N, C-alpha and C positions, 0 to 999 in steps of 0.2 A: 609535599605540607598539604595539607587544606586551607584552601584560601575560600573563605567566606567573608562578604563584602556588603555593603549596604545596597540599597536597589538600583540598579542597573539599566538606564533607559535603553538602552541594547536591545535587552529581552524583549522588550514591548514592540510588538510589531502589527502593523494595518491589519494582518491577517486574522490576526489572534484576538475576538472580541472583547478585550479585557477592558475597555472603557480607560478610566484615568487609575484603575487598579493596578498599580506597580508594587510585585511582592517587597515585604520590610526588607527581607536580606535575600543575597544570593550566595549559594555554596558552590564551590568550584572544586569536588576532589580530584585528586591524580592518580588512585588506587581503589581498588573497590574495598577494603577495608576503611577507607576513610568516607566512604559513600557511605558503608553501614552503620559508622560512628554516626552520621549527620543523620540517616533515620531512626537509629535508635533515640537520638536526642529529640529528635522530632517527636518521636511516637509519647516520648514522657511526657512533653509539654503539649502535647495535642496541639501542633502545628500543622497546618494543612501544606501538602510540599506538591506543587506540579511538577512533574520532571522534564526537562528540556533540551534536546538533541541540538538540531541546524535552526527548528522553528519553522520549517517549511513546511508540516502538518499538522502545527497546534490548532489553525481553522476548524477542524475537521470534528463535527458534532458540538457537545456543550464545552462553554468555558467551565472551568472551575467553579463551584459555588463558594469555595474557602479560597485564598492563596494568602500564604504568609512566606512560604519560602521557594525559592525556585532554585530545583537541583538540575545545574548546568551538567553537561556530562561530555563537554567537547574538550577537556582533557584529558578523558579516558579515550586515545585514539590509536592504540599500540595494535599493531601485528604480534598475538603473540606467540604461537608457534604456525608454523607454514611447512607441510609436506608435500611437494611438487609430486614425488614419486607415487603417492597414496590418496592423489585431490583431495586433499584435507587441509581447511586454515581454520585457526582459529583468532577472533579478534573481540578488542575490545569493543562496546556499545556506542563508543564515541565516533567512531573513525567514519567518515563518510563512505559512501559506496562506491563513487569516483576513486575514492583515495586507495579504496580494496583493488578495484578492478584495475588498478596499475600497476599496484605489486604482482596479481595474476597474470596480467598482459608480459608481464617480464619473461614468465616462463610460459607463455604463450597458451594460459589458460583464462578461464571467466566464471562468472556467477550471472550464469542465466538468469538474469533479471532485470528489468527495465519500467521502474515505477515512476512516477514523477519524481522531476528535482535531481536525478540518479548522480548529479555532480557533488552534491551539495548537502544532503539530506544523510541522516545519520544511519548506521545499521539498526541500531536499539530505536528509534523514533521509526521507522520505516516497518518492523516489523511492528511495533505495541498498535499500530496502527492499522494494519493488515494493507499496507501498499501493493498494488499490482500492476502489473502492467499486458499489454498484448502477447507477450511471451512465454504468457501462462498457456496459452493453447497447446505449444511444441513442447515447452518443457518443464509444466507443472507451475503449481504458486513455491513460493519462497519455503512452505512449511515441509516441501519434498526435497529440499536439499538441505532443510537443517537437521544437523545430528546430535547437538547438545545444547544446553544453555545454561548460565550461572544468573541468580536471580537474587536480588536483595527483597526481602519483604518490606513489610510496613513497620516492623518492631525492630528490625536490623539483623533479624538473621539472613544468611548467606544459604542458598538453596541451591543444591546441583542438580539436573536431571540430563539424561542421554549420558552418550559420551563421545569421546574423540576419534572413532574410528567409523568404518562405514557400518561393519559388520557389530555390532555391540547390542547386547541385547537383552546387557542388565536394568533393573529400573523400570519405570515408567515416563511416558512422555507427557511428563506437565508441564516441560516447556511450552508445549504448543499449546497450554492451556493461555500463556501470555501472549498469544498472536493474535491483535485484533480485541485486546481487553485495558487499551488506551492507560496505562500504567496503574489500573485501579488493584490488582493483584499483586504488582511486584516491579519492582524496576529492573529491568534488563541492563546486565553487568558487561558478561562475556559473551559469545556466540560461537557455535563451531560450525562450519559448513563441511558439505562436500563440493568439491566444483568440477569442472567440465575444459576437456582440452578446445582452446577456440576454432571454430569451427573456419575449414580453409578459405570458405567464400561466403558472405555476406552480402544479397541484393534483393530489392522489391520491383513489384510490379503495381502502378498506381495507374487507373481507369477512372472517369470520371462517367455517371450516369446520369440517366435523366431524373428515376424515383429511386427511394430508398429499397421498394421492392425488388425494382430490376440491380441492384446491386445486392440484395441478399438473396436471388436468383444466382448471382455469378457465383457470389462466395460458397455457396451449397454446392455445385459443381468444383471449384477447386478443393473442396476438401474431399472429394471421391479419389479411392487408390487410381494411380500410382504417385497421387500428387498430396503431397505433404508438408505444409504451409507449417513455419513456426509461430505466425502471427497473423491474424487479420483484423481490418477495423475497416469501420465504415462511419464517415464523418459527414454529419449533414448539417451543412450550414449553406452559404450564397451555391453550394456546389452540391452535389452528393459525390464523395469522392472515397472507393475502396481502395486500401493498401493491404498488399498480399506480402509477405517478407518470408525469402526461404534462407539456410541455412545448410553447410555439410561440403561435402567434396563438390570440387568446380565442377566438375562434368553433370553431377546428378543436379545440382546449381540450375547450370544451364538448360538440361531438361527440360525440368519443372517451371523455370520461368516461360520457356516456349507454350510450354501446356496450359499455364495460367492464362498466358494473354491469349490462347485460341479460344477459352472460357468466357473472355470478356468479350465475345462478338455483339453483344448488343451496346458498348460501352460507346462515349460522345468521343473521347478519347482516350488513347492507353498509352503510358510513358513507362519505360526501364528505369530506375534509379539504381547507378552504382553505388554510389556513396546516399545510404540511405539514411543518415540518422536525421537529418533534418525531416524528413517525410516522418519519421515517428517521432520527433519531438512533441511533449504536450504543450500546448498552448496556454498562455497565462487566461486566470481567470480573473477577470475583475471583482473587487473587495464589496463592491456591491449586487454581484449575482446570485441567484439560487441557484445551489450545485445537488444534483440527486443524483444518489447511485441506484441503481435499478436493477435484479436480478429476475428471472422467469426461468422456468425449465428451457431447453433448448425447443424442443417443439412448438412452446408457444411465443418463441422470438418474434415471429412477424407479427403476429396479435398485437403482442405488446408495442411491438415499434411506430405500428398505426395507432393507439392510443395514447402515445406519449406524444407522438409528431402534431397530434389535435393542439396539444397547450402551444403549438409554433414556440418550440424552444427555439434560444439564439444560435443555439449549439448543440449537439446531440453524436456522442461515441459508440457505436452499437460495436460488439466485440464477438461475431458468429461464431459458435463452435465453445464460448464459454456462457452465452445465455446474460450478458451485460452489457450495462449500458453506464452512460453518465451524460447526464443531460443538465444543460446551464440556461436557464432561463431569466429576465428581469424579475425583480424579487417579488413584484406585485402578484405573479403567478402563482404565488402559494395559496392565496385564494382553490384553486384547483386539487392541491395536495390531497384530501379528503376523499375526491372523487377519484382520482388517480388511484388511491391506495385500495381503494374498493373495487376496480378492475382489474388490479394487479392482483388482489386477493382471488378471484373468479377463477386467476391461471396459475394459480399455487405460488404467486410473485409477493415482490415486495418493494418496497423504496424508503429508501434512508434517507435523512437531510443530511450532506456533508454539511454545509454552509446555509445557513437561513437564519431569519429573525430570531431574537431573545423570545423564548418563551413558546416556542413551538415543540411538537411533539415529535422530535428527530428520528424515534426508532418503529413505531408501530406496533406490531403486537412482539411481546418477548417471544425468544426462543425458547422448546422445553427443557431445555437446560438451566435455564434462570435460575432457579431455587439452590441447586449444586453451584453455581458461579457464586451466590450470595454467601453460603456456608464457607465456601472458599476464602469469598473477601473477608469476612470475618476472622477466621481462624489463621489468615498470611496477614493481614492489616487490621488488629482488633480495636486500635485507634479509630479508625476510619481517616486517616491522614493523605492517602496516595488521593490525588486529583478528583476529591469527592465533588461528585454532581457533574463529572465527564461524562460517565458512561449508564447505563441502563441498570448494573448492578447495585446501584442504590437503593 
């Protein structure tokens, strides 16, 4: 039975810039049908709805401009179907990635995905905010593992896209439009993934370098065949640290660890990380930090690193092979954002503000598909109730 309660302070987090604006109501549906009832009623009343998972990614981009109802999805946390022999699992969107990985691990399988806060963040929230991690280098992003999705639209209609099997070819992949749409085109209800066997061994090399350029040079060498890292990350903070991760058959991982170590001949320090989970843990970010997600073509990565480090970030994470960086600055560095965006535009790059002061232009130039997304927004959420103001689709 659906639970609709008065405003709950537990839904307000320091990371979510709502100030004192708590919702008047919180809905906690236990089924997809109940979620559809909530959204249909909200659409009729034109009440603004903010979908809510674990709250770990609510700080990303703008808070909603209106906020009447929090749609708490954490009761939708079940594994609906799991077929280990077919490497396919279907789950409700409120299940955490950590809980899903625990179920898969019992059968020697996993979903190769390492976004921030994987233990607590919900599947729906991670997909809606396009969360990713360094494993994207070796395994691709979550869209590459996504088979199908059930979404509740803003007026309560339930839409199904994709399938439940790997070789399904029917229909259109409209479910992929919801990745990174921040709940403005619909609320993710259920998700079907293909999964993978757990690697026999996972291990990493950690190397400390004098400069980002030296670390980038080593990363480029490590990406040459026969070395095949599944993740690469350079952290620029008090030191410059390159982390290289391998996964697969134990003997192959052992060989590649040796090759990667040899490629780090310019490093000041090199160490093997047998239990590497701590090495790849995403550091916490202070609430008063400016956080930018930066992307450029891979060929421009070194030049972009030079441009970004000129801002003297307190921490910069670089993902060679992906052309992506995440920078964390003191909030006062926001004054450099226009100049940085202009520089990155000359490299065919961009900078998105994941966390920043109110009123700032978070997105930069809109993508070429923005008009199509606005048409879909009007058709799928005619009353405009889903996370108004959160994303550039407004």
